[in-house]
C-alpha positions in Angstrom: -31.2 -52.1 -26.5 -29.3 -52.8 -23.1 -31.2 -51.6 -19.9 -29.8 -50.0 -16.9 -31.3 -49.3 -13.4 -30.0 -46.5 -11.5 -31.0 -46.6 -7.9 -30.9 -42.8 -7.0 -31.3 -40.4 -9.6 -30.1 -37.2 -7.7 -27.4 -35.0 -8.1 -25.2 -37.5 -9.7 -27.7 -40.2 -10.7 -29.8 -38.0 -13.1 -26.9 -36.6 -15.2 -25.5 -39.9 -15.4 -28.8 -41.3 -16.6 -29.1 -38.5 -19.3 -25.6 -39.3 -20.4 -26.2 -43.1 -20.7 -29.5 -42.4 -22.8 -27.0 -40.5 -25.4 -24.9 -43.7 -25.5 -28.0 -46.0 -26.5 -28.9 -47.3 -23.2 -32.5 -47.6 -21.9 -32.5 -46.2 -18.3 -34.7 -46.7 -15.4 -34.2 -44.3 -12.5 -35.5 -44.2 -9.0 -36.1 -41.2 -6.5 -37.7 -41.0 -3.1 -39.5 -37.8 -3.8 -42.8 -38.0 -5.7 -42.4 -34.5 -7.0 -39.2 -35.6 -9.1 -40.9 -38.3 -10.9 -42.0 -35.9 -13.7 -38.5 -34.4 -13.9 -37.0 -37.8 -14.3 -39.7 -38.8 -16.9 -39.2 -35.6 -18.8 -35.8 -36.7 -19.6 -36.8 -40.1 -21.2 -36.0 -41.9 -18.1 -38.5 -44.4 -16.8 -39.2 -43.0 -13.2 -39.7 -45.1 -10.1 -40.7 -44.1 -6.6 -38.6 -46.3 -4.3 -37.4 -45.9 -0.7 -35.2 -48.1 1.3 -35.6 -48.7 5.1 -34.5 -50.9 7.8 -38.1 -52.3 7.7 -38.0 -53.1 3.8 -38.4 -51.5 0.5 -41.4 -49.4 -0.7 -42.1 -49.1 -4.3 -42.1 -51.3 -7.2 -38.7 -52.6 -6.9 -39.3 -55.8 -8.9 -40.4 -53.7 -12.1 -37.4 -51.5 -11.4 -34.8 -54.2 -11.6 -36.7 -56.4 -14.1 -34.8 -56.9 -17.4 -31.8 -54.6 -16.3 -28.6 -56.5 -16.3 -26.7 -53.5 -14.8 -27.9 -51.8 -11.6 -26.0 -48.6 -10.2 -26.5 -48.0 -6.5 -26.2 -44.4 -5.9 -27.7 -43.7 -2.5 -26.3 -41.8 0.5 -26.1 -43.4 4.0 -27.9 -40.7 5.6 -26.8 -41.5 9.2 -27.4 -38.1 10.6 -30.1 -36.8 12.5 -32.7 -38.2 15.0 -34.0 -40.7 12.2 -31.0 -42.1 11.0 -31.1 -45.8 10.2 -28.7 -48.6 9.2 -27.4 -48.1 5.7 -26.0 -51.7 6.0 -29.3 -53.3 6.7 -30.9 -51.5 3.7 -28.4 -52.8 1.2 -28.9 -56.3 2.9 -32.8 -55.9 2.2 -32.0 -54.9 -1.4 -29.9 -57.9 -2.2 -32.5 -60.5 -2.5 -34.3 -58.4 -5.0 -31.1 -58.2 -7.0 -30.8 -61.8 -7.1 -34.4 -62.7 -8.1 -34.3 -60.1 -10.9 -31.3 -61.6 -12.4 -29.2 -58.5 -12.4 -25.7 -59.8 -13.3 -23.5 -56.6 -12.6 -23.5 -54.0 -10.0 -21.9 -50.6 -9.6 -21.9 -49.5 -6.0 -21.1 -45.7 -5.5 -19.0 -45.7 -2.2 -16.7 -43.1 -0.7 -13.0 -42.7 0.5 -14.3 -42.0 4.0 -13.7 -46.0 4.2 -9.9 -44.9 4.6 -8.8 -43.5 7.9 -7.3 -40.2 8.1 -3.8 -41.1 8.8 -1.5 -38.7 6.6 -0.6 -41.3 4.0 -1.0 -41.8 0.4 -4.0 -44.2 -0.1 -4.2 -46.9 -2.7 -6.7 -49.7 -3.3 -4.1 -51.8 -1.5 -4.5 -49.9 1.7 -6.5 -51.6 4.3 -9.7 -49.7 4.7 -10.1 -48.7 8.5 -12.9 -46.2 8.7 -12.8 -43.6 11.6 -16.5 -42.4 10.9 -19.7 -44.4 11.3 -20.4 -43.4 7.7 -17.2 -45.0 6.5 -17.9 -47.9 8.5 -21.3 -48.7 7.1 -20.2 -47.9 3.7 -17.5 -50.6 4.0 -19.8 -53.1 5.4 -22.2 -52.5 2.5 -19.5 -53.1 0.1 -18.6 -56.2 1.4 -22.2 -57.4 1.5 -22.4 -56.8 -2.2 -19.0 -58.1 -3.2 -19.4 -61.3 -1.3 -22.6 -62.1 -3.1 -22.2 -65.1 -5.8 -25.3 -64.2 -7.6 -23.8 -61.1 -9.2 -20.4 -59.2 -9.7 -19.9 -55.8 -8.2 -17.3 -53.1 -9.0 -17.0 -50.5 -6.2 -16.2 -46.8 -6.9 -15.0 -44.9 -3.8 -15.4 -41.3 -4.8 -13.8 -38.5 -2.9 -15.5 -35.2 -2.3 -18.0 -34.6 -5.0 -17.9 -31.1 -6.7 -19.6 -29.6 -9.6 -20.5 -26.4 -11.3 -23.5 -26.1 -8.8 -21.8 -27.5 -5.9 -18.5 -26.7 -4.0 -17.8 -26.5 -0.3 -16.0 -23.3 -0.5 -19.5 -21.6 -0.2 -20.1 -23.3 3.1 -16.7 -22.4 4.4 -16.3 -18.9 3.3 -16.1 -16.6 6.0 -15.8 -18.9 8.8 -13.0 -19.0 11.4 -11.3 -21.7 13.3 -11.3 -24.4 10.3 -9.1 -27.5 11.3 -6.6 -29.2 9.2 -5.0 -26.3 7.1 -2.2 -28.5 5.9 -4.3 -31.6 5.1 -4.6 -32.5 1.4 -7.8 -32.0 -0.7 -9.5 -34.7 -2.4 -12.1 -34.0 -4.8 -13.6 -35.2 -8.0 -15.9 -33.4 -10.5 -19.2 -34.7 -11.5 -18.1 -34.9 -15.0 -15.4 -37.4 -14.1 -17.7 -39.3 -11.9 -19.7 -39.8 -14.8 -16.8 -40.6 -17.2 -15.4 -43.3 -14.9 -18.8 -44.9 -14.6 -19.2 -45.1 -18.4 -15.7 -46.5 -18.9 -16.3 -49.2 -16.4 -19.4 -50.1 -18.1 -17.8 -49.8 -21.6 -14.8 -52.0 -20.6 -16.8 -54.6 -18.9 -14.6 -54.2 -15.9 -16.3 -56.0 -12.9 -15.3 -57.5 -9.4 -12.9 -54.3 -8.8 -12.5 -51.5 -6.4 -11.4 -48.3 -7.7 -10.5 -45.1 -5.8 -11.5 -42.1 -7.8 -9.9 -38.7 -6.9 -8.6 -35.9 -9.2 -4.7 -36.1 -9.2 -4.5 -32.6 -7.4 -3.9 -32.2 -3.9 -2.9 -28.8 -2.7 -3.3 -28.3 1.1 -6.7 -27.1 2.3 -5.7 -23.6 3.5 -4.1 -22.8 0.0 -6.8 -24.2 -1.8 -9.8 -22.6 -0.1 -8.4 -19.5 0.1 -7.6 -19.3 -3.6 -11.1 -20.6 -4.5 -12.8 -18.0 -2.0 -10.8 -15.1 -3.6 -11.8 -16.4 -7.2 -15.5 -16.4 -6.1 -15.3 -13.1 -4.6 -15.8 -14.7 -1.0 -14.4 -14.0 2.3 -11.6 -16.6 2.7 -11.9 -19.0 5.7 -9.5 -18.6 8.7 -7.6 -22.0 9.7 -6.6 -22.8 13.0 -3.0 -23.9 13.2 -2.8 -25.0 16.7 -3.6 -28.6 16.2 -1.8 -30.9 13.9 -3.4 -31.4 10.5 -4.8 -35.0 9.6 -5.7 -36.3 6.3 -5.0 -38.6 3.3 -4.0 -38.3 -0.3 -6.2 -40.5 -2.5 -4.4 -41.9 -5.2 -6.3 -42.9 -8.4 -3.5 -44.5 -10.5 -5.3 -47.9 -10.8 -8.3 -46.6 -12.7 -6.0 -44.5 -14.8 -4.0 -47.6 -15.8 -6.5 -50.5 -15.8 -9.4 -48.3 -17.4 -7.0 -46.0 -19.4 -9.1 -43.1 -17.9 -7.9 -39.7 -18.2 -9.4 -36.9 -16.0 -11.4 -34.4 -17.5 -11.2 -31.8 -14.8 -8.1 -31.4 -13.1 -6.2 -28.7 -11.2 -9.4 -26.2 -12.0 -11.4 -28.1 -9.5 
């Protein structure tokens, strides 16, 4: 039975782990919260309490990686707040453990924030020029993993993550002076995130970079107005005084090379 380790069994990692179990994989999953260990274990996932910091890694990282040929890294940069730390250093601290455990394949969950908001259509051939600190650190973390010769890494740059229990309209509803009314939306549903990761593993598709956004890009004002009304919420009010900025994320590469068809399209 092939074993997979998922560093970060959170909103995406836990349902991904549960899906992998149904496909016949043995799964190890990590969390930074002791209270979540029993939840992870209750699903048949071997749980580990692991935390990455600039100073090093706390937890049984060797046991977590041992015997796993595939590692999925799904941890957020967390660069906001007074206690923010370098995400790049955290990944660099992790790499020697990946090497010594003989993990041969890595999937790194990144973000389309590595691309600038320059009002263009973005493909994997677009030069990534981040305009946020989070995007810059994610890009550097990508390079640290991809340049390593001890394992192969596939990068998935997800756009905004949404799901049945997660949608930004609940945060924007009723608010005023929202910027970028004409900027395109770029989202991807949790079901498709899981589906894309599974397809990469099934097709043994490594040393690649994939953009992952649902091919549905209405402007922000139209989209959030419609979603707010559908949820019986007060629509946000947008500011048209400033020029809208954004980008349109194209996912044609994963559709062509992986043969992937999105499960959730214009209903996002």
